[in-house]
C-alpha positions, 0 to 999 in steps of 0.5 A: 884694553884689549876690547876698547881698542878692538872698538877703536878700530872698528870705529875707523872703519865706520867713518872710513865708509861713511866717508868713501859712501858720501863721496860715492853719492857726491860722485853720483850726484855731480861728475855721474850725473845725468845732464838736465835738459829742457824740454820743448816741442815743435810749435807753429810759428811764424817765420821768414827765410834770411839771407846774412850779408856783412859790409859798412856804411857808404854813400851812393853820392859823395860830391868834393867841393872844391875850388876853381882858383888859386886862393887863400881860404879867409872865412870859413861857414860850415864844419864837419856833420853840418847838414847843409842846404844846396846854395848856402855859403860854406867859405871864402876866398880871399877877393881884393885883388879880383874886385881890383879886377872887376872895377878895372873892367866896369872903367873899361865897359864904359870907355867903351860905351862912350867910344861907341856913342861917339862914332855913332854921332860922328856916322850920323853927321856923315851921312847928313853930310852925304846927304847934302852932297848928295843934293848938290851934285844932283841940282849942279848936274840940272845946271850943267845940262842948262849951261847955267853952270861950268863943268868945272863947278859942278865937278868939285861938288861931284868930287864933295859928294864921294868925300861925304861917302868915303866919310861915311863908309870910315864912321861905319867902319870906326862905329863896328869896331867901337862894337867890337870893342865893348864886346870885348870889354864887356866878355873882359868884366863877365870874366872879373864877376866870374872870378870875383862869384869863384872866391865864393864856395856855395853847397851844390846839393842838400846833405851833410859834410862829411869832412872839413879838409882845409882850414882858415888860412890854408891856401887851395889849388883848383881841383882840392878838396875843401869839403867832402859832402854826402847826399844822406839820401843814398846811403846804404850799407854796402854788404858782401853775400856769400854766392852759394845764399844769394837764392831769393835776394832780389832787388825790393827784398825786405832786410834788417840792418845792425849796426855796430854802434847800435848793437841789438837794434834792427834798423829796417832795410830794403835791397836795391842794388845787386852786384852783377860780379863776385869777388873771385876770391871770397866768392861773395857777392855785393848787395847794397840796402839802403835804409829805409826810412834814412838814416839822419845820423851815419856814419861811413864806414861803420860795420853793418850786419844785414838780414836780407829777408828772401821768404816768408810763411805763415804758422808752420812748424818750427822748433827752437834752432839750439836744438838741431844737431848736426850728425854728418850730412844730416840733422836732427833733434834729440828726443827724451824717452823714458828718461833716455836721449834717441837721435831722430834726423829731421827735414828742416826748411827756413830758419828765421833770424828770431833762431826758430828753424821749420820743420818740415817731416820727422817730428809730431807735436806729442814728442819731447824734444832735448835741448841745452847748452850748445857744449853738452849737446856735442856730447848728447849719445843714444841712450844717454840718460838725462834728467829734464828740467823747467 
């Protein structure tokens, strides 16, 4: 019995020992296992230096389409999002009263034309009478000189000549008055026609309707917006760039634009305007970047990320940017030597949008560089043992 009890106690100790050994092995393989790192090396690549900016899609030219007169909207021929051409009819206002005014003005112009014709005929008649009276005066003057007629009879023709002269002057004044009346009535007709024309609202230029601000039945007043029209040729991203990153940002530089509605897709762009006054609070400068080619389907106010390419280099030595670590003001990498980490400070150049960084000095192509997830690399130390994986 004692032998059995002794063996039973020893068996328990063996089980405890095996469990403890298994736990130790498990901890060594997990918690205390060396971190796994991927090995990368320095390679030659084509890189481009880029400056980041965040902004919104805007249009340089946005036109408010309004009416010159007060009227009721009776028809709309365009809606938000429509592409329209210059001169295209967009809206119509109630015009019955203006058409009646135009008809009345046309009648007044016709009457003024008739009055002018009558007065011109009277002037022609009075000039003929004056010519006859002048001939009679001349003839009777000769007869008086020959004592063939009396002076009294000759004076009667003198008086008739003076009356004819006054009649010509009156007729000439009447003609001038009729002409002035004709001009006034024609001007009134022009105003009436203009008011009728103002009831038709046309597109002032090619563009896209950004908003329709009134609906059928609404009353519009002068200056009140009916539509807002944007010129697609002037759509760009108004981006804000930190002052410290402005070196190399000039008009004509190429850029890559990523819209919030199109994540992961880069649209080509170009810097077309650089501001001259920074924001005194954010210390950022506005840089306008146009889409090249023109963006057809745009939304004003949409958020956009912009990377402006300030410099390009061919075949330069570089490493993945994820392999870089910072120690104070130093930038460097962790090398893997005999299974352990060793920090190496390096000199870097441009940092590319494709997540590669130029190496100017500090590395050779034979050295192995450790790379791991950022949260793990934050804990890397010189001499730490690591395990390399493919």
